[in-house]
C-alpha positions, 0 to 999 in steps of 0.5 A, a space after each residue: 541515459 539512466 536516471 534514478 527516481 527521487 528518494 522522498 524521506 519520511 523518517 530516518 535513523 540508524 536502524 530504519 529508513 522510511 520513504 514515500 514512494 510515488 506512483 509510477 516508480 518500480 520499487 525493486 529490480 525485476 526482469 523487465 525493469 532491472 535498474 533505475 528502481 526506487 531501491 537503486 536510488 535508496 542504495 545510492 543515497 545510503 552509499 553516498 553517506 558511507 552506509 551499507 546496502 539496506 534490506 527492503 522488507 515489503 513492496 508496493 506495486 508500481 502504480 501504488 503510492 505511499 509508505 515503504 520501510 527499509 532496514 539499515 542494519 541486520 538487527 533491524 532487519 531481524 526485528 522487522 521481519 519478525 513483526 511482518 511474519 507475526 502480522 503485527 505491522 499495522 498497514 492502512 491503505 486508501 482506495 477509490 472504488 467504483 460500484 454499489 457499496 453495501 450499507 454496512 460501513 465496515 466489513 471483511 473479505 476473507 477469500 483465499 487468493 491464488 496466482 493464475 497458472 496462465 499468468 503468474 503476475 495476477 491473482 484470483 480468488 480460489 478455494 485452493 489458494 492461500 488465506 487472504 483477509 482484508 478489512 474494509 471501512 467506508 469513509 465516504 460514498 456517493 453516486 456509485 463511488 466510495 473512498 475506502 480505508 483498507 487494512 490487509 491482515 495478510 499480505 498476498 500479491 495484489 491482495 487489495 486489488 483482487 479482493 475488491 474486484 472480486 467483491 464488485 468494487 474495482 479500484 478506479 484506474 486499475 487496468 488489470 482487475 477493473 473493467 474497461 470503464 473503471 480502468 479508464 477513469 484515472 491514469 493509474 489505480 487509485 490505491 495509496 499506502 497511507 500508514 505503516 505502524 511498527 515497533 521500532 527496532 532497539 527501543 521497542 516503542 510503537 510508531 506510525 508513519 503516514 504519507 499524504 494523499 497524492 495530488 493525482 488521487 485528489 484530482 480523481 476524488 474531485 472528478 468522481 467523489 468531490 464529497 470526499 475531498 473536504 473530509 481528507 484532513 479529518 480522515 488523516 486524523 482517524 486512520 491510526 491503529 487502535 491501541 488494541 490492534 498494536 499487539 507487538 
């Protein structure tokens, strides 16, 4: 018997719907998962209110949690697609990684990514690939683990997971891009879309939406990087985009 996942609403108005996606939920119908997706649940929710089918503007992997935005009108869709194309949408992710972290607290990975010909579900760094840029800030590090704040400048498939693995810092719990050891440290990859900032369709005001760190990620931090847990409230206060980054 089919069962739709719950829809956790962060914000809703006449133009957009912002939701908090839990880990383990497929966001959009695909060949191996044609129904019972988060998008199906959102469509059912809006239909119950007499509203039209929304437009999903971006996606998160099944085991990535966090903020997702959908457009409820054609005008909102056009406005937000334009922002995604111009790369003015502000996105922030938290990642728990393993590996020796460099002394620099901030750096950038600029390495092109290309889908593997033998497995189109995976990507790797390849000089023939598409431009891919990830900005990284170390929030807390100790004993071979670190909590990172990631800003994807581009939005390639599996960009954050592939970039971090390439740099030697696989995300804890990632069975695809991590090692056998790091993959077994958590039940899913510890990657959370913590913030999304957009220019609101219609009024044009800049606004940010955040998702709290999920329980399973906090449990992984307690186990591997307990120093980070006490700092989470302060981290959530300092994840916002700087005014100079809000080029809308």
